[in-house]
N, C-alpha and C positions, 0 to 999 in steps of 0.2 A: 443432290449430293448430300451425304450426311456429314455431320460435324466431325466425325472421326476420320473420314477420308480426307477432308480439307486439312485437318490438323496433321495427319500423317504426311501429306504432300508438302506442307510448309515447313515441317520439322527439319528437313535437309537444307533448306535455303534461308534459314532464319539468321545466319551470321557467318563469320569466318571460322574455319577450323584452326586448330593450334598449328598444324603444319603450314597452312597458308600464312599465318601471322609470322612464324619463324622464317619462312622463305622471304617475306618482305623485309624483315629485320636484317637478314644476311645480305640481301641485295643492297640495302641502304649502307650497310657497313662496308661492303666492297667498293661501292661508288665513293664513299667518304675517303677510304684509303687511297684510291687512285687520285682523287683531287688533291688530297694533302701531299701525296708524293710528288705530283707535278708542281705544286706550289713551292715545295722545298727546293726542287731543282731550279726553278726560275729565280727564287730568292738568292740562291748561291751565285747563279750566273749574273744577276743584277749587281751583287756585291763585288764580284770579280771585275765587271765592267766599270763600276764606280771607282774601284781601286786603281785600275789602269788609267782612268781619266785623271785621278789625283796625282799619280806618278808623272804623267805627262805634264801637268800643270807645274808640279814641283821642279821637274827637269828644266822647264822653260825659265822658271825663277832662278835656278842655279846658273843657267847660261847668261841671264841678264846680270846676275851678281858678278859673274866672271868678267863680263864686258865692262862693268862699272869699276871693279876693284883690281882687275888684272890677275886675279887668282880665284880658284874655287873655294867655296866656304869650307871651313874645317868641320862644321857640323850643320845640320839643317836648322838649328836654332839661330845661326848667323843670318838666315833669311828673314827672321822675324825681329831680332834685336841687334843693334849695332854693337859689333865686337871690337870696334876701333879700326876697322879696315879703311884705308884711304878711299875717298870718293864713294863711300857707301850711300846709296840713294833709297834705301828700303823704308818700310818693310816690303819685301818682294813677294810675299804670300799674304793674301787676304784671309782673315779668320784666325790669325795668330797661331799659337801652338796647336790648336784644334785642327788646323788644316794639315798638320804633319802626322795625322793618325789615319790608319786605313779603315775600311768599312767594318772591320771586326773589332775596332777599338784598340789596336796595337800600333805603337809608334813605328813609323817607317825607319828602316836602317839606311845609313848613308855611308858609302866608302869612296873616298877620293884618293887617286894615286896618279901623280904626275899630271898629264893632260887629259885624264879621263875620270869618270865617276860612275857610281852605280847606286840606284835607289831600289830598295828591296822591301816588299811587304811579306809578312809571314804567311799570308793566304788563308784559306778556309780552316786549316787545322791549327792556326795561330802558333806554329812552331817554326822558328827560323832554321833554315838549312834543310828543309824537307822538299820533296818533289813538287809540292803545290805552291811554292813561293812564286811571287809575281815580281818581275824585275824590270828595270828601265832598259836594260841591254842584255 
């Protein structure tokens, strides 16, 4: 076989074409977008679950405060620092004021009325009063 025939037969297999390289780059980009999208959804779900757990823990602390003092706290800060309530046995929440913040860094809202109360997180959009708020009741 002559050198020219060998050179011609190897010319087409010497490397990747531009189209093949672009195809690989597009496939990698699509895979990256899918993985990043799934990670973002799981991250939000994890934050929602963590916030629900925090609300449950704070609700338990509110109930214990009520059993000790005979009334519900006027604010969540009463769970951390003594506001002068009789028979206060706190702090009722570990972690101080940091435990009164949701997974998005927003302070929980607390509303007490009569014999009931509600603990509210602003949720993923960090806006109180929207559809994605997370509440104790």
